[in-house]
C-alpha positions in Angstrom: 112.7 114.0 -91.2 112.2 110.6 -90.8 115.6 107.8 -91.6 114.5 104.3 -91.8 116.6 101.8 -91.8 116.0 98.1 -93.5 117.0 94.9 -92.5 116.8 91.4 -92.4 117.1 90.8 -96.5 118.6 87.7 -97.4 119.2 84.8 -99.6 116.1 81.7 -98.5 114.6 78.4 -100.9 111.3 78.4 -102.0 109.1 77.5 -99.2 110.8 79.3 -96.7 110.4 82.2 -94.7 112.5 86.0 -93.5 111.3 88.6 -91.7 111.9 91.8 -92.1 112.4 95.2 -90.4 112.8 98.5 -91.1 113.7 101.2 -88.1 112.3 104.2 -87.7 114.3 107.3 -86.1 113.3 111.5 -86.0 110.0 111.7 -85.7 107.0 110.1 -84.0 106.5 107.2 -85.8 103.2 106.3 -84.3 102.0 108.9 -86.3 103.3 107.2 -89.7 101.6 104.8 -92.3 104.1 102.0 -93.3 104.5 100.6 -96.4 106.7 98.1 -97.9 107.3 98.2 -101.5 109.9 96.1 -103.5 111.5 96.4 -106.7 113.4 94.3 -109.4 115.9 95.9 -112.1 113.8 97.0 -114.8 110.8 97.3 -113.4 108.6 100.0 -111.7 108.8 99.9 -107.9 105.5 97.5 -106.4 103.3 98.2 -103.6 103.0 95.1 -101.0 101.6 95.9 -97.8 101.0 98.6 -95.7 100.0 99.2 -91.8 98.3 102.6 -90.4 100.0 104.5 -87.6 97.5 102.4 -84.8 98.4 98.9 -86.4 94.4 98.7 -86.9 94.2 98.9 -90.9 96.3 96.5 -92.8 96.4 95.8 -96.7 98.6 93.8 -99.1 98.9 93.2 -102.8 96.9 90.3 -104.4 100.6 88.5 -104.7 101.9 88.5 -100.9 97.9 87.6 -99.5 97.9 85.3 -97.4 101.6 84.8 -97.1 102.8 88.0 -96.1 102.3 89.7 -92.4 102.6 93.6 -91.4 103.0 94.5 -88.1 104.3 97.5 -86.4 105.5 98.3 -82.9 105.7 101.7 -82.0 107.4 101.6 -78.6 110.5 100.2 -80.7 109.7 102.2 -83.5 110.0 99.2 -86.0 107.9 97.9 -88.6 108.0 94.2 -89.5 107.2 92.2 -92.6 106.8 88.4 -92.1 107.4 86.4 -95.6 106.3 83.0 -95.3 105.7 80.1 -98.4 108.6 82.5 -99.8 108.3 81.9 -104.0 111.2 83.0 -106.4 109.3 85.8 -108.4 109.1 87.6 -104.4 112.9 88.7 -105.0 113.9 91.6 -105.3 115.0 94.9 -103.3 112.9 95.7 -100.8 112.1 99.2 -99.5 110.3 100.6 -96.0 108.7 104.0 -96.4 106.5 105.9 -94.3 104.5 109.2 -94.1 102.0 111.4 -92.7 99.2 112.5 -94.7 98.1 109.5 -96.9 94.2 107.7 -96.0 93.4 104.5 -96.9 93.0 104.4 -100.5 96.3 105.8 -101.5 98.6 103.7 -99.2 99.5 101.3 -102.4 100.8 104.3 -104.2 104.2 104.8 -104.0 104.4 108.1 -104.8 102.7 109.2 -102.2 105.3 108.6 -99.0 107.9 111.0 -98.6 110.3 108.8 -96.8 112.2 105.5 -98.1 114.9 103.4 -96.6 117.9 102.3 -98.2 116.4 98.5 -99.2 117.6 95.6 -98.7 117.9 92.2 -101.0 115.4 88.8 -100.7 117.1 86.3 -102.8 114.7 82.7 -103.5 116.2 79.9 -105.2 114.5 77.3 -106.7 
């Protein structure tokens, strides 16, 4: 089992920045692919970004490319999502996810992740 706890969400004005953190515990964190997803009420969960266990490969949704950066610190069992130039349409609950068996073509598929955090709310005001 892997336990994931997100933090860092909040209210920010458009154009501002936030950094989300996801602390993992329970298994060897460095073996896991880590992903960030987001969801608004009435819509499906949407892929945001993912990072390979080594940190050597990252992938982003087109909607956040150039504005968001995913990173990880395996020594701290933590993955981060730095969000810059935030827009009102970035408003959502952001979820951290983990899995040890996904290959890169499937990083954006929420179905493939076995472990999920409880989510943290990000609200961007216009």
